[in-house]
C-alpha positions as CSV (number, residue, x, y, z in Angstrom):
1,M,-195.8,-115.5,69.9
2,I,-196.8,-119.0,70.8
3,V,-199.8,-119.5,73.1
4,S,-200.3,-123.1,74.4
5,D,-203.4,-123.5,76.5
6,R,-202.9,-127.2,77.0
7,H,-199.5,-126.5,78.5
8,R,-200.4,-123.1,80.0
9,F,-197.3,-121.8,78.3
10,V,-196.4,-118.7,76.2
11,F,-193.3,-118.1,74.1
12,V,-192.8,-114.3,73.6
13,H,-191.2,-113.5,70.3
14,I,-188.9,-110.5,70.6
15,P,-187.7,-109.4,67.1
16,K,-184.2,-110.4,66.1
17,C,-183.8,-112.8,69.0
18,A,-184.0,-116.2,67.3
19,G,-187.7,-116.2,67.6
20,V,-188.5,-117.5,64.2
21,S,-186.3,-120.6,64.7
22,V,-187.8,-121.4,68.1
23,K,-191.4,-120.7,67.0
24,S,-191.2,-123.1,64.1
25,L,-190.5,-125.9,66.5
26,L,-193.3,-124.9,68.8
27,R,-196.1,-124.5,66.2
28,P,-197.6,-128.0,66.9
29,I,-198.5,-126.8,70.4
30,D,-199.8,-123.3,69.4
31,D,-203.4,-123.2,70.4
32,S,-203.7,-119.7,68.9
33,K,-203.5,-121.4,65.4
34,G,-201.0,-119.0,64.1
35,S,-202.9,-115.9,65.1
36,F,-199.7,-114.3,66.4
37,S,-197.6,-115.2,63.4
38,R,-199.0,-112.9,60.7
39,I,-199.0,-109.4,59.4
40,A,-202.5,-108.0,59.1
41,E,-204.5,-104.8,59.6
42,H,-205.7,-104.1,63.1
43,P,-208.6,-101.7,63.6
44,V,-206.6,-99.5,66.0
45,L,-203.0,-100.4,65.5
46,G,-203.1,-100.4,61.7
47,K,-200.8,-102.7,59.8
48,T,-199.3,-104.9,62.5
49,H,-196.9,-107.8,62.8
50,Y,-198.9,-109.9,65.2
51,A,-195.7,-111.9,66.2
52,H,-194.2,-108.8,67.7
53,L,-196.8,-107.3,70.1
54,S,-195.6,-105.5,73.2
55,V,-197.0,-106.1,76.6
56,Q,-198.8,-102.7,76.3
57,D,-200.3,-103.8,73.0
58,L,-201.6,-107.0,74.5
59,A,-203.0,-105.3,77.6
60,A,-204.8,-102.7,75.5
61,H,-206.1,-104.7,72.5
62,F,-205.8,-108.5,73.3
63,A,-207.1,-108.8,76.8
64,D,-207.6,-112.6,76.7
65,T,-204.0,-113.2,75.6
66,Y,-202.7,-110.7,78.0
67,A,-204.4,-112.5,80.8
68,K,-202.8,-115.8,79.7
69,L,-199.3,-114.1,79.6
70,R,-199.8,-113.0,83.2
71,A,-201.2,-116.4,84.3
72,Y,-199.2,-119.0,82.2
73,R,-195.5,-119.9,82.4
74,S,-193.6,-117.9,79.7
75,V,-190.2,-117.4,78.2
76,A,-188.4,-114.9,76.1
77,L,-184.9,-114.6,74.6
78,V,-183.0,-111.4,74.7
79,R,-179.9,-110.2,72.8
80,D,-177.1,-107.8,73.3
81,P,-178.7,-104.5,72.3
82,V,-175.8,-103.4,70.0
83,D,-175.7,-106.8,68.3
84,R,-179.4,-106.7,67.8
85,F,-179.3,-103.2,66.4
86,V,-176.6,-104.1,63.9
87,S,-178.6,-107.2,62.8
88,S,-181.7,-105.1,62.5
89,V,-180.0,-102.6,60.3
90,F,-178.6,-105.3,58.1
91,Q,-182.0,-106.9,57.7
92,R,-183.5,-103.5,56.9
93,M,-180.8,-102.9,54.2
94,R,-181.4,-106.3,52.7
95,E,-185.2,-106.1,52.7
96,F,-185.9,-102.5,51.9
97,K,-182.7,-101.3,50.1
98,G,-181.8,-104.4,48.1
99,Y,-178.3,-104.8,49.6
100,A,-176.6,-108.2,49.6
101,Q,-175.0,-108.9,53.0
102,S,-171.5,-108.9,51.4
103,A,-172.2,-105.4,50.0
104,I,-172.9,-103.7,53.3
105,T,-169.9,-101.6,54.1
106,P,-169.4,-99.6,57.3
107,A,-170.1,-96.4,55.4
108,A,-173.4,-97.7,53.9
109,F,-174.3,-99.0,57.4
110,A,-173.6,-95.7,59.0
111,A,-175.9,-93.8,56.5
112,E,-178.8,-96.2,57.2
113,A,-178.2,-96.2,60.9
114,R,-178.6,-92.4,60.9
115,T,-181.9,-92.7,59.1
116,V,-183.1,-95.3,61.7
117,T,-181.9,-93.4,64.8
118,R,-183.5,-90.1,63.6
119,H,-186.8,-92.0,63.3
120,L,-186.4,-93.6,66.7
121,A,-185.5,-90.3,68.3
122,S,-188.7,-88.6,66.8
123,N,-191.0,-91.6,67.5
124,R,-190.7,-92.4,71.2
125,G,-194.0,-94.5,71.3
126,R,-195.0,-97.6,69.4
127,L,-193.0,-98.2,66.3
128,T,-194.6,-98.9,62.9
129,L,-194.3,-102.2,61.1
130,E,-191.3,-101.0,59.1
131,Y,-189.3,-100.3,62.3
132,V,-190.7,-103.1,64.5
133,H,-187.3,-104.8,64.7
134,F,-185.9,-101.8,66.6
135,Q,-188.6,-101.9,69.3
136,R,-187.1,-102.1,72.7
137,Q,-186.8,-105.6,74.0
138,S,-188.0,-104.5,77.5
139,E,-191.4,-103.6,76.0
140,F,-192.1,-107.2,75.3
141,V,-191.3,-108.5,78.8
142,L,-191.9,-105.6,81.2
143,E,-195.0,-103.6,82.2
144,D,-194.4,-100.5,84.3
145,G,-191.1,-101.9,85.3
146,E,-192.5,-105.3,86.4
147,Q,-191.3,-108.4,84.7
148,V,-194.3,-110.3,83.4
149,V,-192.5,-113.1,81.6
150,S,-191.5,-116.0,83.8
151,R,-188.1,-116.6,82.3
152,I,-185.7,-114.4,80.3
153,F,-182.7,-116.0,78.7
154,R,-179.8,-114.5,76.7
155,L,-179.2,-116.0,73.2
156,D,-176.0,-117.6,74.5
157,Q,-178.2,-119.3,77.2
158,L,-180.4,-121.0,74.5
159,D,-179.6,-124.4,76.0
160,L,-181.2,-123.3,79.3
161,A,-184.2,-121.8,77.4
162,A,-184.6,-125.1,75.6
163,E,-184.5,-127.0,78.9
164,F,-187.2,-124.7,80.3
165,I,-189.4,-125.1,77.2
166,A,-189.0,-128.9,77.4
167,E,-189.9,-129.0,81.1
168,C,-193.0,-126.8,80.4
169,T,-194.2,-128.4,77.2
170,G,-192.4,-131.6,76.5
171,V,-191.1,-130.1,73.2
172,H,-187.4,-130.5,72.7
173,I,-185.7,-127.9,70.5
174,E,-182.2,-128.1,69.0
175,T,-179.9,-125.3,70.1
176,D,-177.4,-123.5,67.9
177,D,-175.5,-120.5,69.1
178,R,-175.4,-119.1,65.6
179,L,-179.2,-118.5,65.6
180,N,-179.9,-114.9,64.5
181,R,-176.2,-114.1,64.4
182,S,-175.1,-111.6,61.7
183,T,-172.3,-113.2,59.8
184,E,-169.9,-112.0,57.1
185,L,-167.3,-113.4,54.7
186,R,-163.9,-113.0,56.3
187,S,-162.0,-112.8,53.1
188,G,-162.4,-109.4,51.5
189,R,-160.9,-110.7,48.2
190,L,-163.8,-113.2,47.8
191,Q,-166.6,-110.6,48.4
192,P,-166.8,-109.4,44.8
193,V,-167.1,-113.0,43.6
194,V,-169.8,-113.7,46.2
195,R,-171.8,-110.6,45.0
196,V,-171.7,-111.8,41.4
197,L,-172.7,-115.3,42.1
198,R,-175.3,-114.6,44.9
199,I,-178.4,-114.6,42.7
200,P,-177.7,-117.7,40.5
201,Y,-176.4,-119.5,43.6
202,A,-179.6,-118.9,45.5
203,R,-181.7,-119.9,42.4
204,L,-179.9,-123.1,41.5
205,I,-178.7,-124.6,44.8
206,P,-181.4,-126.1,47.1
207,L,-181.7,-124.5,50.6
208,G,-180.6,-127.6,52.4
209,I,-177.4,-127.8,50.5
210,R,-176.8,-124.1,50.9
211,Q,-177.1,-124.5,54.7
212,Q,-174.7,-127.4,54.7
213,I,-172.2,-125.3,52.6
214,R,-172.6,-122.3,54.9
215,S,-172.1,-124.5,58.0
216,A,-168.9,-125.9,56.5
217,M,-167.7,-122.4,55.7
218,H,-168.3,-121.4,59.3
219,Q,-166.3,-124.3,60.5
220,S,-163.5,-123.5,58.2
221,G,-163.4,-119.9,59.3
222,L,-164.3,-118.4,56.0
223,Y,-167.5,-117.0,57.5
224,G,-167.6,-115.5,61.0
225,E,-169.8,-113.3,63.2
226,V,-169.8,-109.7,62.3
227,D,-167.4,-107.5,64.2
228,K,-169.9,-105.0,65.6
229,D,-167.1,-102.5,66.5
230,R,-166.6,-102.0,62.7
231,F,-170.1,-100.7,62.5
232,V,-170.8,-99.2,65.9
233,R,-167.6,-97.5,67.1
234,P,-167.3,-97.8,70.9
235,N,-168.0,-94.4,72.6
236,G,-169.0,-92.9,69.2
237,E,-172.2,-91.0,68.5
238,L,-174.2,-94.1,67.5
239,S,-173.0,-96.0,70.5
240,T,-174.0,-93.1,72.8
241,F,-177.5,-93.0,71.2
242,L,-178.0,-96.8,71.7
243,K,-176.9,-96.7,75.3
244,D,-179.5,-94.1,76.0
245,Y,-182.4,-95.3,73.8
246,Y,-181.9,-99.0,74.9
247,R,-181.0,-98.3,78.5
248,D,-183.6,-100.7,79.9
249,D,-182.5,-103.4,77.3
250,F,-178.9,-103.2,78.5
251,V,-180.1,-103.8,82.1
252,L,-182.4,-106.6,80.9
253,F,-179.6,-108.4,79.0
254,A,-177.1,-108.0,81.9
255,E,-179.6,-109.5,84.4
256,A,-180.9,-112.5,82.4
257,W,-181.7,-115.1,83.3
258,R,-184.0,-114.2,86.2
259,P,-187.3,-115.4,87.6
260,A,-190.6,-113.7,87.9
261,H,-194.1,-114.4,89.4
262,G,-192.5,-116.1,92.4
263,V,-190.8,-118.7,90.3
264,V,-188.1,-120.5,92.3
265,A,-184.7,-119.5,91.1
266,S,-182.9,-122.6,92.2
267,H,-182.0,-124.9,89.3
268,Q,-182.5,-127.8,91.6
269,D,-186.2,-127.0,91.8
270,G,-186.5,-127.3,88.0
271,L,-186.5,-124.4,85.5
272,C,-190.2,-124.7,85.1
273,A,-191.1,-124.8,88.8
274,V,-193.8,-122.4,89.8
């Protein structure tokens, strides 16, 4: 989360919704000095990712910041709930299970997804740090059904979000519709080679050059967005669970973008008009 007192502006960082990319560009105006970009122990919440605090967390434990969220102009990005779940499971498998992206098969994904959904089904309240990427998106922007964030945009509306942020803060962010997208190598024949070369490639090739290579591979069609239907079968057991568990998130995604706090919806009045 970014809190800018000088601009009376808050960026709400929902996990797995391009928040890291946007936050990195907004850090110069963050008057919280990074207080909401760390993992630390909280006396009541325990080990907590301060970047991912729900509205309920803010109201209960960060009263000053909660008051600013209610009073300032604010924005959040939301993502298709199934896409987000797939991306969250991929990240979990990479970070906690040591998988390379190219090694994640539908069968391995299904096994991990069962572990995650069992945990979600048995823990209906606040999720622990290990599962924070699966927290409902609605819990970061709604309080008792009321939208408390001024503007909510889908990831594919990042250009509108960037315009809103620029009008509110003067900060211009570059938009890229691949932000936070889960991608995979399209050629199955190349995947064994990628697995073997992954570690030395990451060690020997500078990040900037790797990003250029990856961009070129995207443009050539070698890399593409993950086909979520390969991992979440439509109308299957997992799909049914997600539709129920993330019911509010599906509504939120369908209705973005939308105004709150009496913000004028007309684009002619300016995205940041209040």
